[in-house]
C-alpha positions in Angstrom: 36.4 64.4 118.6 36.7 60.9 118.3 35.1 58.4 120.9 37.7 56.3 122.8 37.2 52.9 122.3 38.7 49.6 123.9 40.6 49.0 120.7 42.3 52.2 121.6 43.0 51.0 125.1 44.8 47.9 124.0 47.1 49.7 121.6 48.1 52.2 124.6 48.7 49.3 126.6 50.7 47.6 124.3 52.8 50.9 123.6 53.5 51.4 127.3 54.7 47.9 127.8 56.9 48.3 124.7 58.2 51.6 126.0 58.7 49.9 129.7 60.7 46.9 128.4 63.1 49.0 126.1 63.8 51.5 129.1 64.5 48.5 131.0 67.0 47.7 128.3 68.5 50.8 127.7 68.6 52.2 131.3 69.8 49.3 133.1 72.3 47.8 130.7 74.8 46.7 133.3 72.3 44.7 135.7 74.7 42.0 136.3 78.2 44.1 136.6 78.7 43.2 140.2 78.3 39.4 139.6 81.2 38.0 139.6 83.0 35.0 141.4 85.1 35.1 144.2 87.9 33.6 142.5 88.9 32.7 139.0 90.2 29.5 140.1 87.0 28.3 141.8 86.7 24.8 141.0 90.4 24.0 141.7 90.0 25.6 144.8 86.7 23.8 145.6 89.0 20.3 145.3 91.4 21.7 148.1 88.6 22.8 150.7 89.0 19.9 152.9 92.7 21.4 153.7 90.8 24.8 154.3 88.5 23.0 156.7 91.3 21.6 158.4 93.4 24.7 158.8 90.3 26.7 159.9 89.5 23.9 162.6 93.3 23.9 163.7 92.8 28.0 164.0 89.7 27.8 166.1 91.4 24.9 168.3 94.1 27.6 169.3 93.8 29.4 172.5 92.6 32.9 172.5 96.1 34.2 173.5 97.4 32.3 170.6 95.4 33.8 167.9 96.1 36.7 165.5 94.2 40.1 166.2 93.8 42.8 163.6 93.1 46.5 164.4 92.5 49.3 162.1 93.8 52.8 162.4 94.9 55.7 159.7 97.8 53.8 159.0 96.0 50.7 157.7 95.0 47.2 158.9 97.4 45.8 161.2 97.6 42.0 161.9 99.4 41.0 165.1 100.3 37.7 166.1 101.4 36.3 169.8 104.9 37.2 170.6 106.0 33.3 170.9 105.4 33.2 167.1 108.8 32.7 165.7 109.9 34.7 162.7 111.9 32.1 161.0 109.2 29.5 160.9 106.1 31.6 160.3 105.0 32.5 156.9 101.7 34.5 156.6 99.6 34.8 153.9 96.7 37.1 153.6 94.0 38.0 151.2 91.7 40.7 151.1 88.6 40.3 149.0 86.6 43.0 148.2 82.9 42.3 148.4 81.7 44.1 145.5 84.3 44.6 143.0 87.5 41.9 142.3 89.8 44.7 140.9 90.4 45.9 144.3 91.3 42.6 145.9 94.7 42.4 147.8 97.0 39.2 147.9 100.3 39.0 149.5 102.6 36.7 151.6 104.9 38.4 153.9 107.2 37.5 156.9 106.2 38.9 160.3 108.2 42.2 161.6 110.2 42.4 164.8 107.0 43.2 166.4 105.3 39.9 165.4 102.8 41.7 163.0 102.3 43.3 159.6 100.8 46.2 158.3 98.2 46.3 155.2 98.9 50.3 154.5 95.8 52.7 153.8 97.0 53.5 150.7 96.1 50.4 149.1 92.3 50.2 150.7 89.6 51.7 149.4 86.0 52.5 151.5 84.0 49.4 151.8 83.7 45.9 153.0 86.4 43.4 152.5 87.0 39.7 153.5 90.2 39.2 155.2 91.5 35.6 154.6 94.4 35.2 157.2 96.6 31.8 156.2 99.7 31.0 158.6 102.0 28.4 158.7 103.8 27.6 161.9 105.9 24.6 162.3 104.6 22.7 159.2 101.0 23.5 160.3 98.7 25.5 158.2 96.2 27.9 160.0 93.4 30.2 158.6 91.0 32.6 160.0 88.4 34.6 158.2 87.5 38.1 159.2 84.8 40.7 157.9 86.4 44.0 157.7 84.9 47.4 156.8 87.2 50.1 155.9 86.3 53.5 156.4 
């Protein structure tokens, strides 16, 4: 039997290191797959961000009873506006950004129904976290509120 020398130790350490690096390359090839930007038009939206800041400030300045609220049930996510909102002068846009997969984002623009609400049906939602960006225009003033939503 041969004696184990420091030369053998160096070769074994080098071989172990090479095996480790190769295993990282082949076992985890998609390590960056969820590193997406929130939007494809990031730079264009950044230039318009002062409008977003102003819309959020206007929404923050509203009284509690003037703000829309959202609720969840088996039918989906329901966004309800106060009763004094007029359907003819209020347009609502919402974006549901999926936090881990851009392909599951939902973007719509709708009119409010007779109950001053709109429903995002459960059939278009997948279990997980979303950011609900709610934008509405009332009397030519734009408002925006963001909510973190966990759909179960």
